[in-house]
N, C-alpha and C positions, 0 to 999 in steps of 0.2 A: 571549736567555738563557733557559734552562729551569730552573725552580726547583720543588722538591718541598716541600710543607708539610703539616702536619696541621691540618685545620680542626676547629673545635669547635662552631660554631653558625651559624645563618642568621637574619637579620632581614629582614623584608619590609615595605615601606610602600606604601599605595595610597589613592586617594581616589575621585573620580568614575569610574565604570565598573569599580570594583575587584572586585565580585563575579564578573563574568565573567572578569576577568584572573586572579583567584585560582583559579577553577575550572580554567582552562587551564594554569596553572602547576603546581597540585598533582595533578591527575588522573593525569598520566603518571609521577609519582614512584613507585618501587617500594616495597613493604612493608619492604624491607631498607635503606631510606635511613637512614644512620647518625647524623644530627645532629638536635638540636632545631631546629625552625623556629618563629620567633616573629613574629607578624603584627600590625601596627597598621593598621586601616582606619578612615577617617573615616566613622562611621555615626551614625545618629540616636541620641539619648540614651536612647530607649526601646526600642532594638533587642534588648536582652537577649542571650540566647544563640543567637539565630536564625542569625547568620552561621556560627557553629561547627557548628550542626546541618545547615545547607545544605551546607557543605563536607565534613562527615563522610560524607555520602551519596555523594560522587563520588570519593573517594580511598581507596587502600589503607592510608594512614596514619591513625591515630586523630587526630581533631580535637577539641580541648577549649577551653573558655574558660579563660584564665589566671586564677588566683586568688592572693590574698595568701598568701605563705609556701609556695606550691606550687613544686616543683622543675621546672626546664626539662629535660624528659626527652628523650633521644635517640630518634629515630624517631617523634616525635609533633609535631603542629602545635598551637601555642598561640596563641589569638586574644585580643588585648587587649579587655577589656570596654568597652562604650560608656560614655562619661562619666568615665573614669579615665585618667590617664597611667599607662603600664606601664613599670616599671623592673626591671632584673635586678641582684640583689645579688651580693656577692663569693662567696657560697656557692651561686650559680646558682639561687637561689629568686627568685620574683617578689615585687615589692611594688607596691601601687596607691597612687596619689596623686590628690588633688582640688585640687592647686595650680592656680594660674591658667592659663588657656588660653595656648598658645604658637602664634603665627601664627593666632590666632582659633580654634584647635581643641583639643579634649581628648577622646580621646588624641591626642598629637602624635607624629609619626614621629621628629622630632629627639630627643625625650626618650628614647625606646626606643633609638635608634641610639647615642646618646652613652653611655648606661648600659651597653649591651651591649659597646661598644668598650672600656670600662674593665675589663670582666670577661674578655672573650675575645680582646682585643688583635689580634695578627696571625693568630689563628685564626678570625676573623669574616668572613663573607660578608654584605654589605649589598646589598639589591635594591630599586630604585625602579621602581614600575609607574605606571600611568596616574593622573593627578590634575590638578586645575585650580588648584593653588597651588604654592608652592615649598617646602613642608614636606618635610624629608628631606635637603636639600642641606647644611645646617649639620651634621646628624648624620653624613652621609657624610664631611665634612671631618675629624671626629674619628676615624671608622673608618680613614680613610687615614693619619692622623697616627699611629695605633697599629699600622700595618702591615697592615691588613685589605684585603680584596678587594671591589671595587664593580662592580655590574652595573646597567645601566639598560635598560628596555624601549625598543625602537626608537620614538621619538616619532612618526615618520611613519605608524605603524600603530596608535598608542595611541588609546583612546577619547577621552582628554583628554591633550594633549601637554605641558602647562605643567610638570608636575612632573618627568618624565624629561628634558625639554629643559633645565630649570634645572640639574639634576645634571650633564648632559653639558657644558653651557656653563661649568661651574665647573672643568673639567679634571680632575675627580676619578675619572672612570669608567675601569675597566680594560677593559670590553667592553660594547658596545651590541648587543643581541640582539632578534630578533623574539620576541614573547611565547612562541610555541610551541617555541622553541629553548632556553629558559632551563632547563627541567627536565633536559634531556639534558646541559647544561653543568654543572649542579649534581651530577648523578650522576657525571659524569666527574671533576670536581674532588675529589669525596669518595671515589672509589674508592681501594683500597689503593695502587695504582700511579699514582694521578692526578697529572698534572703541569699546571702553568700555563705557557703560553707568554707570556713577558713581552716 
């Protein structure tokens, strides 16, 4: 069955090996990419805005650290700040939380994915990249329950395979892709005539 839909946002989660994975995901995306991309990476609490600065240097899309009450803007990559859970509100602005850790991490991928699913529902694309725990699987379950689309990095080639393998084993994933194929798939899915082969 072929289905056409209008996507509204992309959320990405990664952990161990995430910097290289994000570079390879974001670098090929064109400056005309039409959706907001929101990233949670498990980083050291004192990382500050370093991740955003490193990624901004290698992609045509502006990369910024997400801030409280800042809008998730199309064509921009928003990085969750270290030490805070990142949520998206109904008006598509971000909020930051210092609530307790989820699966021993803050920011937690599950927290972002669940909040984004409530806002963007079937217009959301969720992506799980490399990582050494199972953070993100519960969030993907909410994304799929709201009708969203789920992508996992091929665990056979990931720096750390636990996180993508957990997502795949859950049965929630629409497509498993080599890291270097994810950007092209995002571009195709979000093109005006983009179609999803189900």
